[in-house]
BAFITI-908879 format. One record per residue (C-alpha): residue in one letter; chain; residue number from 1; x, y, z. Coordinates in nm, 4 decimals, always signed. Layout:
<site residu="a" chaine="A" num="NUM" u="X" v="Y" w="Z"/>
...
//
This chain:
<site residu="m" chaine="A" num="1" u="+0.0000" v="+0.0000" w="+0.0000"/>
<site residu="l" chaine="A" num="2" u="+0.2808" v="+0.2373" w="+0.0888"/>
<site residu="a" chaine="A" num="3" u="+0.4725" v="+0.1628" w="-0.2310"/>
<site residu="g" chaine="A" num="4" u="+0.1622" v="+0.2330" w="-0.4395"/>
<site residu="a" chaine="A" num="5" u="+0.1004" v="+0.5590" w="-0.2538"/>
<site residu="v" chaine="A" num="6" u="+0.4586" v="+0.6755" w="-0.3038"/>
<site residu="l" chaine="A" num="7" u="+0.4608" v="+0.5756" w="-0.6722"/>
<site residu="f" chaine="A" num="8" u="+0.1347" v="+0.7534" w="-0.7510"/>
<site residu="s" chaine="A" num="9" u="+0.2404" v="+1.0566" w="-0.5460"/>
<site residu="i" chaine="A" num="10" u="+0.5552" v="+1.0888" w="-0.7549"/>
<site residu="l" chaine="A" num="11" u="+0.3605" v="+1.0406" w="-1.0786"/>
<site residu="t" chaine="A" num="12" u="+0.1044" v="+1.2978" w="-0.9693"/>
<site residu="t" chaine="A" num="13" u="+0.3742" v="+1.5506" w="-0.8822"/>
<site residu="w" chaine="A" num="14" u="+0.5242" v="+1.5008" w="-1.2273"/>
<site residu="l" chaine="A" num="15" u="+0.1969" v="+1.4998" w="-1.4243"/>
<site residu="a" chaine="A" num="16" u="-0.0254" v="+1.7406" w="-1.2286"/>
<site residu="p" chaine="A" num="17" u="+0.1242" v="+2.0679" w="-1.3613"/>
<site residu="k" chaine="A" num="18" u="+0.0661" v="+1.9457" w="-1.7182"/>
<site residu="m" chaine="A" num="19" u="-0.2866" v="+1.8372" w="-1.6305"/>
<site residu="i" chaine="A" num="20" u="-0.3568" v="+2.1705" w="-1.4612"/>
<site residu="g" chaine="A" num="21" u="-0.2361" v="+2.3559" w="-1.7696"/>
<site residu="w" chaine="A" num="22" u="-0.4658" v="+2.1456" w="-1.9856"/>
<site residu="y" chaine="A" num="23" u="-0.7649" v="+2.1546" w="-1.7495"/>
<site residu="v" chaine="A" num="24" u="-0.7568" v="+2.5207" w="-1.6514"/>
<site residu="s" chaine="A" num="25" u="-0.7340" v="+2.7821" w="-1.9192"/>
<site residu="p" chaine="A" num="26" u="-0.6232" v="+3.1128" w="-1.7665"/>
<site residu="a" chaine="A" num="27" u="-0.8544" v="+3.4095" w="-1.8005"/>
<site residu="d" chaine="A" num="28" u="-0.7462" v="+3.6964" w="-2.0237"/>
<site residu="q" chaine="A" num="29" u="-0.5726" v="+3.9475" w="-1.8011"/>
<site residu="p" chaine="A" num="30" u="-0.3890" v="+4.2672" w="-1.8850"/>
<site residu="a" chaine="A" num="31" u="-0.0111" v="+4.2413" w="-1.8490"/>
<site residu="a" chaine="A" num="32" u="-0.0073" v="+4.4919" w="-1.5615"/>
<site residu="m" chaine="A" num="33" u="-0.2366" v="+4.2742" w="-1.3491"/>
<site residu="s" chaine="A" num="34" u="-0.0936" v="+4.0571" w="-1.0766"/>
<site residu="c" chaine="A" num="35" u="-0.1104" v="+3.6844" w="-1.1437"/>
<site residu="q" chaine="A" num="36" u="-0.0989" v="+3.5905" w="-0.7758"/>
<site residu="a" chaine="A" num="37" u="-0.4567" v="+3.4620" w="-0.7731"/>
<site residu="a" chaine="A" num="38" u="-0.3858" v="+3.2386" w="-1.0712"/>
<site residu="v" chaine="A" num="39" u="-0.0721" v="+3.0984" w="-0.9082"/>
<site residu="v" chaine="A" num="40" u="-0.2475" v="+3.0358" w="-0.5759"/>
<site residu="g" chaine="A" num="41" u="-0.5338" v="+2.8638" w="-0.7568"/>
<site residu="a" chaine="A" num="42" u="-0.2952" v="+2.6502" w="-0.9612"/>
<site residu="m" chaine="A" num="43" u="-0.0961" v="+2.5430" w="-0.6552"/>
<site residu="h" chaine="A" num="44" u="-0.4195" v="+2.4606" w="-0.4733"/>
<site residu="r" chaine="A" num="45" u="-0.5173" v="+2.2333" w="-0.7601"/>
<site residu="l" chaine="A" num="46" u="-0.1688" v="+2.0815" w="-0.7611"/>
<site residu="v" chaine="A" num="47" u="-0.2041" v="+1.9868" w="-0.3954"/>
<site residu="q" chaine="A" num="48" u="-0.5499" v="+1.8448" w="-0.4612"/>
<site residu="m" chaine="A" num="49" u="-0.4139" v="+1.6372" w="-0.7499"/>
<site residu="q" chaine="A" num="50" u="-0.1296" v="+1.5095" w="-0.5314"/>
<site residu="l" chaine="A" num="51" u="-0.3737" v="+1.4040" w="-0.2603"/>
<site residu="v" chaine="A" num="52" u="-0.5992" v="+1.2307" w="-0.5120"/>
<site residu="g" chaine="A" num="53" u="-0.3001" v="+1.0535" w="-0.6671"/>
<site residu="t" chaine="A" num="54" u="-0.1688" v="+0.9465" w="-0.3270"/>
<site residu="i" chaine="A" num="55" u="-0.5056" v="+0.8072" w="-0.2192"/>
<site residu="l" chaine="A" num="56" u="-0.5545" v="+0.6336" w="-0.5543"/>
<site residu="g" chaine="A" num="57" u="-0.2073" v="+0.4811" w="-0.5347"/>
<site residu="a" chaine="A" num="58" u="-0.2684" v="+0.3629" w="-0.1788"/>
<site residu="l" chaine="A" num="59" u="-0.5947" v="+0.1959" w="-0.2781"/>
<site residu="i" chaine="A" num="60" u="-0.4422" v="+0.0284" w="-0.5844"/>
<site residu="g" chaine="A" num="61" u="-0.1444" v="-0.0857" w="-0.3758"/>
<site residu="l" chaine="A" num="62" u="-0.3807" v="-0.2276" w="-0.1126"/>
<site residu="v" chaine="A" num="63" u="-0.5809" v="-0.4183" w="-0.3734"/>
<site residu="l" chaine="A" num="64" u="-0.2660" v="-0.5544" w="-0.5380"/>
<site residu="g" chaine="A" num="65" u="-0.1278" v="-0.6518" w="-0.1976"/>
<site residu="i" chaine="A" num="66" u="-0.4413" v="-0.8477" w="-0.1168"/>
<site residu="v" chaine="A" num="67" u="-0.4596" v="-1.0121" w="-0.4589"/>
<site residu="m" chaine="A" num="68" u="-0.0903" v="-1.1046" w="-0.4772"/>
<site residu="r" chaine="A" num="69" u="-0.0375" v="-1.2232" w="-0.1195"/>
<site residu="p" chaine="A" num="70" u="+0.0842" v="-1.5796" w="-0.0819"/>
<site residu="k" chaine="A" num="71" u="-0.1837" v="-1.8381" w="-0.0237"/>
<site residu="r" chaine="A" num="72" u="-0.1875" v="-2.0116" w="+0.3122"/>
<site residu="q" chaine="A" num="73" u="-0.1023" v="-2.3781" w="+0.3005"/>
<site residu="p" chaine="A" num="74" u="-0.3045" v="-2.6112" w="+0.5179"/>
<site residu="p" chaine="A" num="75" u="-0.1159" v="-2.7467" w="+0.8189"/>
<site residu="p" chaine="A" num="76" u="+0.0510" v="-3.0836" w="+0.7584"/>
<site residu="v" chaine="A" num="77" u="-0.1543" v="-3.3854" w="+0.8549"/>
<site residu="a" chaine="A" num="78" u="-0.0147" v="-3.5618" w="+1.1599"/>
<site residu="p" chaine="A" num="79" u="+0.0476" v="-3.9365" w="+1.1090"/>
<site residu="p" chaine="A" num="80" u="-0.1852" v="-4.1629" w="+1.3064"/>
<site residu="p" chaine="A" num="81" u="-0.0485" v="-4.2791" w="+1.6391"/>
<site residu="t" chaine="A" num="82" u="+0.1160" v="-4.6189" w="+1.6323"/>
<site residu="k" chaine="A" num="83" u="+0.0394" v="-4.8936" w="+1.8880"/>
<site residu="v" chaine="A" num="84" u="+0.3266" v="-5.0133" w="+2.0939"/>
<site residu="a" chaine="A" num="85" u="+0.3136" v="-5.3904" w="+2.1447"/>
//
C-alpha cells in the first residue's frame, strides 16, 4: 500500500502541472495585473491532485497486496499414532 502511494504521489507531482495547464485555461488578463490569484489557484489544484493521486495509489497498492499475497497452506496432517506392542 505504501509503495503504491509513493509511486502515484511521484507520478502525480510530475503529471499534475501538465494536467492543470490542460484543465484550466487562464482568463485573459492585462499584463499589468498581478497573477498571484492564478498561481495560488494553480498550486491549490496541484495539492489536490497530489492528494488524489496518493489516495488512488494507496488503494491500488492495497488491492494488489491483497490479490498477490501468498496463499496459506493447510497445516501438515499428523500421522496416526502407532500402537506399541
